[in-house]
VEXVEXDO-775641 format. One record per residue: residue in three letters; x, y, z of N, C-alpha, C in turn. Coordinates in Angstrom, 1 decimal. Example, Ala and Ser with C-alpha at 12.3 -4.5 7.8 and 13.67 -1.06 7.14 Angstrom:
<"Ala", <13.2, -5.7, 7.8>, <12.3, -4.5, 7.8>, <13.2, -3.3, 7.8>>
<"Ser", <12.8, -2.2, 7.1>, <13.7, -1.1, 7.1>, <12.9, 0.0, 7.9>>
This chain:
<"Unk", <220.6, -27.7, -79.6>, <220.8, -27.0, -78.5>, <220.3, -25.6, -78.1>>
<"Unk", <218.7, -25.7, -78.6>, <218.7, -25.0, -77.8>, <217.1, -25.3, -77.2>>
<"Unk", <217.1, -26.5, -78.0>, <215.5, -27.6, -77.2>, <216.4, -29.0, -75.7>>
<"Unk", <217.7, -28.7, -75.8>, <218.8, -29.1, -75.0>, <218.3, -28.4, -73.4>>
<"Unk", <218.4, -27.1, -73.8>, <218.9, -26.0, -72.5>, <217.4, -25.8, -72.3>>
<"Unk", <216.1, -25.8, -73.5>, <214.4, -25.7, -72.5>, <214.8, -27.1, -72.1>>
<"Unk", <215.3, -28.0, -72.1>, <214.3, -29.4, -71.7>, <215.7, -28.8, -70.1>>
<"Unk", <216.5, -28.5, -70.3>, <217.3, -28.7, -68.6>, <216.4, -27.6, -67.5>>
<"Unk", <216.5, -27.0, -68.3>, <215.5, -25.2, -67.8>, <214.4, -26.0, -67.1>>
<"Unk", <213.8, -26.5, -67.5>, <212.2, -27.5, -67.1>, <212.6, -28.2, -66.4>>
<"Unk", <214.0, -28.3, -66.1>, <213.5, -29.4, -65.2>, <214.2, -28.9, -63.7>>
<"Unk", <215.1, -28.2, -64.2>, <215.2, -27.6, -62.9>, <214.2, -26.5, -62.0>>
<"Unk", <213.4, -26.6, -63.4>, <211.9, -25.2, -62.4>, <211.6, -26.8, -62.0>>
<"Unk", <210.7, -27.8, -62.3>, <210.4, -28.7, -62.0>, <211.2, -29.4, -60.6>>
<"Unk", <212.2, -28.8, -60.4>, <213.3, -29.8, -59.6>, <212.9, -28.3, -58.2>>
<"Unk", <213.1, -27.3, -58.8>, <213.0, -26.2, -57.2>, <211.5, -25.8, -56.6>>
<"Unk", <210.7, -26.4, -58.0>, <209.2, -26.6, -57.0>, <208.7, -27.5, -56.7>>
<"Unk", <209.9, -28.7, -56.8>, <208.9, -29.9, -56.1>, <209.9, -29.9, -54.6>>
<"Unk", <211.3, -28.7, -54.4>, <211.7, -28.4, -53.8>, <211.1, -28.0, -52.9>>
<"Unk", <210.4, -27.2, -53.0>, <209.6, -26.0, -52.3>, <208.4, -26.5, -52.1>>
<"Unk", <208.1, -27.8, -52.6>, <205.8, -28.2, -52.5>, <207.3, -29.4, -50.9>>
<"Unk", <208.3, -29.8, -51.0>, <208.5, -30.2, -49.5>, <208.9, -29.9, -48.4>>
<"Unk", <209.3, -28.8, -49.1>, <209.5, -27.7, -47.4>, <208.4, -27.2, -46.8>>
<"Unk", <207.4, -27.0, -47.7>, <205.8, -26.7, -47.3>, <205.7, -27.8, -46.1>>
<"Unk", <205.9, -29.0, -47.4>, <205.4, -30.3, -46.3>, <205.8, -30.3, -45.3>>
<"Unk", <206.9, -30.2, -45.1>, <207.9, -30.3, -43.6>, <207.9, -29.3, -42.5>>
<"Unk", <208.1, -27.9, -43.1>, <207.2, -26.9, -42.1>, <205.9, -26.9, -41.4>>
<"Unk", <204.6, -27.8, -42.4>, <204.0, -28.1, -41.8>, <203.9, -29.4, -40.8>>
<"Unk", <204.1, -30.1, -41.2>, <204.2, -31.4, -39.7>, <205.5, -30.7, -38.6>>
<"Unk", <206.1, -30.0, -39.1>, <206.9, -29.2, -37.4>, <205.6, -28.7, -37.5>>
<"Unk", <204.6, -27.5, -37.6>, <203.2, -27.1, -37.2>, <202.4, -28.1, -36.8>>
<"Unk", <202.1, -29.3, -37.0>, <201.4, -29.8, -36.6>, <201.7, -30.7, -35.4>>
<"Unk", <203.7, -30.8, -35.6>, <204.3, -31.8, -34.3>, <204.1, -30.9, -32.4>>
<"Unk", <203.8, -29.1, -33.6>, <203.8, -28.6, -32.3>, <201.7, -29.3, -32.0>>
<"Unk", <201.5, -29.0, -32.5>, <199.9, -28.4, -32.4>, <199.6, -29.9, -31.1>>
<"Unk", <199.7, -30.7, -32.1>, <200.2, -31.9, -31.4>, <200.7, -32.1, -29.6>>
<"Unk", <202.2, -31.8, -29.5>, <202.0, -30.9, -28.3>, <200.9, -30.4, -27.3>>
<"Unk", <200.8, -28.9, -28.0>, <200.2, -28.0, -26.8>, <198.6, -29.9, -27.0>>
<"Unk", <198.1, -29.6, -27.6>, <197.6, -30.7, -27.5>, <197.4, -31.3, -25.7>>
<"Unk", <198.1, -32.3, -26.1>, <199.1, -33.2, -25.0>, <199.3, -32.7, -23.6>>
<"Unk", <199.3, -31.4, -23.2>, <200.1, -30.4, -22.6>, <198.2, -30.0, -22.1>>
<"Unk", <197.1, -29.6, -22.7>, <195.9, -29.4, -21.7>, <195.7, -30.7, -21.8>>
<"Unk", <195.5, -31.9, -22.1>, <194.8, -33.3, -22.1>, <195.5, -34.1, -20.1>>
<"Unk", <197.6, -33.6, -20.3>, <198.2, -33.0, -18.9>, <196.8, -33.2, -18.2>>
<"Unk", <197.7, -31.5, -18.7>, <196.1, -30.6, -17.7>, <195.2, -30.9, -16.5>>
<"Unk", <193.9, -31.3, -18.1>, <192.8, -31.9, -17.6>, <193.2, -33.3, -16.7>>
<"Unk", <193.8, -33.8, -17.3>, <194.4, -35.1, -15.9>, <194.5, -34.8, -14.7>>
<"Unk", <195.3, -33.6, -14.7>, <195.7, -33.5, -13.5>, <194.9, -32.9, -12.5>>
<"Unk", <193.8, -32.1, -13.1>, <192.7, -31.8, -12.3>, <191.5, -32.7, -12.0>>
<"Unk", <191.9, -34.0, -12.1>, <191.5, -35.0, -12.8>, <190.1, -34.7, -13.2>>
<"Unk", <189.7, -35.0, -14.9>, <189.5, -35.4, -15.4>, <190.1, -36.7, -16.4>>
<"Unk", <188.7, -37.4, -16.8>, <189.6, -38.4, -17.1>, <189.3, -38.4, -19.0>>
<"Unk", <190.6, -38.7, -19.2>, <190.6, -38.0, -21.0>, <190.3, -39.3, -21.7>>
<"Unk", <190.4, -40.0, -21.8>, <189.7, -41.1, -22.5>, <187.7, -40.3, -22.6>>
<"Unk", <187.5, -40.1, -22.0>, <185.8, -39.7, -22.0>, <186.1, -38.4, -23.0>>
<"Unk", <186.6, -37.9, -22.2>, <186.4, -36.2, -23.2>, <187.5, -36.3, -24.5>>
<"Unk", <188.2, -37.1, -24.7>, <188.5, -38.1, -26.4>, <187.2, -38.2, -26.9>>
<"Unk", <186.9, -39.1, -26.2>, <185.6, -39.3, -26.8>, <185.1, -38.4, -26.9>>
<"Unk", <184.1, -37.7, -25.9>, <183.6, -36.3, -26.0>, <183.6, -35.6, -27.9>>
<"Unk", <185.2, -35.5, -28.0>, <186.2, -34.7, -28.8>, <185.3, -35.4, -30.4>>
<"Unk", <185.2, -37.3, -30.4>, <185.0, -36.7, -31.2>, <183.4, -36.8, -32.1>>
<"Unk", <182.6, -37.2, -31.0>, <181.4, -37.2, -30.8>, <181.3, -35.8, -31.3>>
<"Unk", <181.7, -35.2, -30.9>, <181.4, -33.4, -31.0>, <181.7, -32.9, -32.9>>
<"Unk", <183.0, -33.6, -33.9>, <183.2, -33.7, -34.5>, <182.0, -34.3, -35.3>>
<"Unk", <181.2, -35.2, -35.2>, <180.8, -36.6, -35.9>, <179.1, -34.6, -36.5>>
<"Unk", <178.7, -35.5, -37.1>, <177.3, -35.2, -37.9>, <176.1, -34.9, -37.3>>
<"Unk", <175.3, -34.2, -36.7>, <173.9, -34.8, -35.5>, <173.4, -36.3, -36.6>>
<"Unk", <173.4, -36.9, -35.3>, <172.3, -37.9, -36.5>, <173.4, -38.6, -36.4>>
<"Unk", <174.6, -38.3, -36.2>, <175.3, -39.7, -36.4>, <176.1, -40.3, -35.8>>
<"Unk", <176.2, -39.9, -34.4>, <176.5, -40.7, -33.2>, <175.7, -42.0, -32.7>>
<"Unk", <174.0, -41.0, -32.4>, <173.3, -41.5, -32.6>, <172.8, -43.1, -32.6>>
<"Unk", <172.9, -42.7, -34.1>, <172.8, -44.1, -35.1>, <174.4, -44.9, -35.0>>
<"Unk", <175.5, -44.5, -33.9>, <176.6, -45.4, -34.3>, <176.2, -46.0, -32.9>>
<"Unk", <175.1, -45.2, -32.1>, <175.2, -46.1, -30.7>, <174.4, -47.1, -31.1>>
<"Unk", <173.3, -47.2, -31.5>, <172.1, -48.4, -32.1>, <172.6, -49.1, -32.2>>
<"Unk", <173.7, -48.4, -33.7>, <174.2, -50.5, -33.5>, <175.1, -50.6, -32.6>>
<"Unk", <176.1, -50.0, -32.2>, <176.4, -50.3, -30.7>, <175.9, -51.4, -29.4>>
<"Unk", <175.0, -50.5, -29.5>, <173.9, -51.4, -28.6>, <172.9, -52.3, -29.2>>
<"Unk", <172.6, -52.6, -30.6>, <171.8, -53.4, -31.4>, <173.6, -55.2, -31.1>>
<"Unk", <174.9, -54.2, -31.3>, <175.6, -55.6, -31.5>, <175.9, -56.2, -30.2>>
<"Unk", <176.4, -55.5, -28.6>, <175.8, -55.3, -27.1>, <175.2, -56.5, -26.6>>
<"Unk", <173.5, -56.0, -27.2>, <172.4, -57.3, -27.0>, <173.0, -58.5, -27.4>>
<"Unk", <173.4, -58.1, -29.0>, <173.2, -60.1, -29.7>, <174.6, -60.4, -28.7>>
<"Unk", <175.7, -60.1, -28.3>, <176.8, -60.8, -27.6>, <176.2, -61.1, -26.4>>
<"Unk", <174.8, -60.2, -26.1>, <175.0, -60.7, -23.9>, <175.5, -59.6, -23.6>>
<"Unk", <175.5, -58.6, -23.6>, <176.5, -57.6, -22.9>, <175.2, -57.0, -22.1>>
<"Unk", <174.3, -56.3, -22.6>, <173.6, -55.1, -22.4>, <172.0, -56.3, -21.9>>
């Protein structure tokens, strides 16, 4: 019977560990939602002051990239646009 108790204990420990992981993820999801709401508020404030938030989001995206990565993307974009007669 000791083996059955050992398996049951391990199952209980695994269940507790799983519950703790799930609770951590749930807390992080709540924090992420709060941060997303804060970003939305900042964007609304910027829009209210006359900034183009679509352009601001693009700038933020560009700033996240490695140096040179944006320039390479721009060159490819211009090549494609030229091929389509857009520029």
